[in-house]
N, C-alpha and C positions, 0 to 999 in steps of 0.2 A: 339452955335454949341455942339452937343453932343461929348464927348471924345470918340476916336476911340479905338478899340481893333485889335490885331493881333493875328491870331490863328497859333500856331506852328503846321505844318501840313505835314504828309508823305504820305497821302492817305490811311493808315492802319486803322484799326477799332478803335484804341484808340485815336487817334488825330482827327479822323472823328467825335467819339462821344463826345468829348470835344468842337468840333466846334458846334455840333448840340446843345448840352446842352447849350452852351453860346447864340446861337441865341434864343433857347427857354426862356431863361431867359431876353430876350430883350437887351443883349449887343450889341453894335454897331460895328460889326466885319466888317471891312473895306478892310483887307489884309489877305491872307494866306501867311505864309512864309515856304518855303521848303529849308532844307539844303541838298545838294547832295553830299555826300562823295564819292570819287571816289573808296574807298576800304573799310575796315573794320572800325569801329568806336565804341567807348565806350559810345557815348552820342546820337547817331541818328540811326534811322531806315534807314536801307541801300538799301534793294531790291526794285525796280521799283519805285523808286522816280521821275523817269522821267514822270509817268503817273499822277503825281500831277497836271499837267497843264491841263489834260483833266477834272480831278475832279473840278479844279478851274473854268474852264469854264462851267461844269454842274451846279455849285453852283452860278455862277454869281458874284464871288468875286475875286477881283484882286490877282494875284499871285506875289509875291516877291521871287526869287531865289537866294540862296547863293551856289556858288561853291567853296569850301574851298581846292580843289584837294585831295591829297592823304594826310591823317591825322596821318600816320605812326602808327595806332594802333596796327598793327601786331607786331611791334619791341619795344612797350612800356614796360619799366621797371618798372614804377610807375604808377599805375593806376589813383592815385588821380591826379598826376601832368597831366596825359594825359587828363584826364575829364576837367581839367581847361583850358588846351591849346586847346581842341576842342571846348570850348564854345566861345572863342575869337571871330571868324568870325561872330557868330550869334550876339554877344552883339555889335559888330561894325555895323552890319545890321540894329539893333534896333535903335542905337544910332543915324544912318543916317536918319532914319524914323522920329525920334523926332523933326528933324529939319524941316520936311514936314508937320507933323500932331500933334495933341494934343493926344498923346499916353497915353491911360489909363492903359494898361496892356496886357498881353498875356494869350493865353490859352494853356494848356500843357495836354498830354493825359495819364500821369505816373500813375500806380496803386500802385505799391509797392517798386519801385526803389528809395530808398534814395540817391543813388549816382548820380541820375540824378535831382531829385526834389530839393534836397538841393542846388545844384549848380545853378538851374534854379531861385530858390527863391532868392538866394545871387545876382545873375544877376539883378533880378528886384529890389531889394532892392537898388543896386548901381545906376540903372537907374531912381529909384523914381517912379516906376509903380507897378501895382497889378499883382497878378498870380491868374488865375481862373483854377482849376485842380480838376474838379468834379468826377474823376474816383478815386482820392486818398484814399487809405485804404477802399476801397468798397469791397463787397463780390464779387469774380470773376464770381460765377456762377449767381448770381442776376444781375450783370453787361451784362453778356452775354444774360441772358433772356430778359433784358430791351431792348438791341440793336435789338434783333430779335422782340420784341413786338413793336418797333418802326418802323419797315419796312427796317432795314438794311439788304442788301445782301452782304455777305462777303465771299471772295474767299480766301482760303489758297494758298499762292504762294511760301512758303519755309517752310521746316521742318528740324530739327536738334535735334531730342530727341529720347531716347530709347522708342520704343512702338509706334512710327510714321514712317510708311513705305511709300513706294512710292505711294500707293492708296490715301494718304492724299493730294497728290499735285493736286491742281485745285479743290479740294472738297469744297463744300459750307459749311460754318460754321453755321449749323442749330440745331435744339434741339437733334437730334439724335448724331450729333457730340459731342455737349456739354456733353451729357450723357457718350459717350465714353471717352471723356477727364477728366470727373470727375473719372471714374473708373482707368484711366491711372495715374492720380494724386494720387489715393489711393495706387496704385501698386509700381509706378516708382517715384512718386514726380513730374511729369509733371505739370506745371502751367496750369490752366484750360483756361487761355487767353494768354497762351505763354509769359508771362511776362519776362521770363528769356532767350528769344531767341530761346526757343524750336520750335515756329513757328511764320511765318510773313504772314500778311494779306494784301489785298487790298479791299476797300469798292467800289462795282461796281455799287451800287444803294442805295439810302436812301431818307427819307423825306425832306432833305436839298437839294436834287439834282433834276434837271429838267429833265435830261436824263440819262439813265444807260450807264455805260461804258461796251462795247462789247470786249472780248478778244479772240484771237486766240494764242495757245501757243504750245509748245513741252515741255515734262518733261525731266529733266536730273537728274539722280540719280547716286551717288557716294557711294553705300554700306550702308552708315549709315545716309546720309543726302542728300537732294535734293532741286531742285527749278524749278519754271516754267521758261521757256525761251520764253518770250512774243514775237511772231513774227508779231503781229499787234494788235492794240487797237485803238477804235474809240468810240464815242458816238451814242448809237442807236436813 
């Protein structure tokens, strides 16, 4: 029996790209694993993780969900200790999976964050499994172009950076948007793919999905940042 892989998955573009690339490489991905923080987090994507279930249904891959509650990131005094603590529920879930499947490794969507990647790699080392991180240290614009070329449909669901106004909420991350983000990167240092939390995304369609995710939403804007309040979501 082929060893099985778990894709660390939020529904956003980076984890979705890691999943897609793993499938393209022929890795036997049999689980998606989503961590649902109830508030802020140093380690995990937070907005709209409840929609990961729709994405999982569209990909046809079983979803494992972890609900760690409030990670108390807002009050953290030591970011390193906070990151280590936040990883514990994920590691426990993967350890439990190891008793059920022959776990080969996990996929992760980190691009530049050593804070996250170093911790995930250390966790994999402790569990004796591999890490597949196909976005790591890749050029952000080239990655964005590759996602679009592959057929990813990416919706921006949250923004929090100088230069990104309310008009970006609900916008499709297409070639024109990438051009504008490149200009904002040069002017303000905004990461082209939002790696520092400048914006968050949801993949609503892609080659790894059988049906697109349709969204109904309202925008919430608070002067310098905002998000979509999704009122309904379903598979088309």
